[in-house]
C-alpha positions in Angstrom: -78.2 26.3 -18.6 -79.5 30.0 -18.9 -77.8 32.6 -17.1 -78.5 36.2 -16.4 -75.9 38.2 -16.0 -76.7 42.4 -16.0 -77.9 43.0 -19.7 -76.3 39.4 -21.0 -78.2 36.5 -21.2 -76.5 33.1 -22.6 -77.1 29.8 -23.2 -73.9 27.4 -21.8 -73.7 23.8 -21.8 -71.9 23.8 -18.5 -71.0 20.3 -19.1 -69.2 20.4 -22.2 -67.5 23.7 -21.2 -66.0 21.8 -18.1 -65.2 19.2 -20.0 -63.0 21.2 -21.9 -61.1 23.0 -19.2 -60.6 19.6 -17.3 -58.3 18.9 -20.6 -56.9 22.5 -21.1 -53.3 23.2 -20.1 -52.8 25.9 -17.3 -51.8 29.7 -18.0 -48.8 28.8 -16.7 -48.2 26.3 -18.5 -48.4 28.2 -21.9 -46.3 31.6 -20.4 -44.1 31.6 -18.1 -43.9 35.4 -18.0 -44.3 36.9 -13.9 -47.6 38.5 -15.5 -49.0 35.7 -17.0 -48.0 33.2 -13.5 -49.6 36.1 -11.4 -52.8 35.9 -13.1 -53.1 32.2 -12.7 -52.0 32.2 -8.6 -54.1 35.4 -8.1 -57.3 33.3 -8.4 -56.7 31.7 -5.1 -57.0 35.0 -3.2 -59.6 36.8 -5.6 -63.2 37.1 -3.8 -65.5 34.2 -3.7 -68.0 36.1 -6.4 -65.0 35.6 -8.6 -64.2 32.0 -8.4 -68.1 30.9 -8.1 -68.9 32.6 -11.1 -66.4 30.9 -13.5 -67.2 27.9 -11.3 -71.0 27.9 -12.6 -70.0 28.0 -16.3 -67.8 25.2 -16.0 -64.5 27.4 -16.7 -61.2 26.9 -14.7 -60.2 30.5 -14.5 -56.3 29.0 -14.0 -56.4 27.5 -17.7 -57.5 30.8 -19.7 -57.3 30.9 -23.6 -55.5 34.3 -23.4 -54.3 36.3 -21.0 -52.5 40.0 -21.5 -51.1 42.7 -18.8 -51.9 45.7 -20.6 -50.5 47.9 -17.7 -49.8 48.7 -13.7 -52.2 50.6 -11.7 -50.9 53.1 -9.2 -51.6 51.1 -6.3 -49.4 48.0 -8.1 -52.1 46.1 -9.0 -52.3 45.3 -12.4 -54.9 45.6 -15.4 -55.2 42.7 -17.2 -57.3 41.2 -20.3 -58.5 37.9 -20.7 -60.6 35.5 -23.1 -62.1 32.4 -22.7 -64.3 30.2 -24.7 -67.9 28.3 -24.1 -69.9 26.1 -25.3 -72.9 28.3 -25.9 -74.9 30.9 -27.2 -75.5 34.8 -26.2 -79.1 35.1 -26.1 -79.1 39.0 -25.4 -76.2 41.2 -24.8 -73.4 42.8 -26.9 -70.1 42.7 -26.2 -68.5 45.7 -24.5 -65.6 46.0 -26.5 -66.5 49.0 -29.3 -64.6 49.8 -32.3 -63.0 53.3 -32.7 -62.6 55.2 -36.1 -58.8 56.2 -35.5 -58.0 57.1 -39.5 -58.8 53.8 -40.9 -57.3 51.5 -38.1 -59.3 48.8 -36.4 -59.0 50.2 -32.7 -61.3 49.2 -29.5 -62.1 50.6 -26.3 -63.4 48.8 -23.6 -67.1 50.2 -22.4 -67.7 48.7 -18.8 -71.2 50.5 -18.7 -71.8 47.5 -20.9 -69.6 44.8 -19.2 -71.0 43.1 -16.3 -69.2 43.6 -13.0 -68.7 40.3 -10.8 -67.0 42.2 -8.3 -65.2 45.8 -7.9 -62.9 46.3 -10.9 -63.7 42.5 -12.5 -65.4 42.7 -15.3 -66.9 40.5 -18.4 -68.5 40.7 -21.7 -70.0 38.1 -23.5 -70.2 37.6 -27.7 -71.2 34.8 -29.9 -67.6 34.0 -31.4 -67.0 33.8 -35.2 -64.0 32.3 -35.2 -62.8 29.3 -33.4 -60.0 26.4 -34.8 -62.3 23.8 -33.8 -66.0 23.9 -35.2 -67.2 20.8 -33.8 -67.2 22.9 -30.1 -69.8 25.6 -31.9 -71.9 27.2 -31.2 -69.0 29.0 -29.1 -69.2 32.1 -26.8 -66.4 34.3 -26.1 -66.1 35.7 -22.7 -63.8 38.8 -22.4 -62.5 39.8 -19.2 -61.0 43.0 -18.3 -59.6 43.5 -14.3 -57.7 44.7 -12.1 -55.5 41.8 -10.3 -53.4 42.4 -7.4 -49.8 41.3 -7.4 -49.4 38.0 -5.6 -46.4 36.4 -6.3 -44.0 36.4 -3.5 -41.4 38.2 -5.7 -40.4 42.0 -6.5 -43.6 43.3 -9.1 -40.9 44.6 -11.5 -44.1 46.3 -13.7 -43.8 49.2 -11.3 
């Protein structure tokens, strides 16, 4: 199925992607740190635009392949990066991650201008994946997420 999100045009096999996420573990099953649990539980309170975005692509957002807390924002929310993989192909658009030359080190910076803003502070970017452990699912699209997520746990945010 063809989807257009800003500059991105992607062809996603929604059924194949959904089947993968139906059988995947939740984030909290792979990591029990507060940041990962908060990311997972936040999807219960995030705007419908976010949950609808993942749903139409066949992704259970509580089952991301990777999730990272980058920093804490001044308002107490957490700034995350996350990744998930879909069955399909990117037809148009480039990753919002851009390589930066830093004296021989491969470093990347997120260019929000290239990303698609699902809703305020929740950005995504697509790219064709060049590495996956299971080539039977090829072709693969990597969905890259950069988002400010509120603290939703009923405990103190020790990242402040």
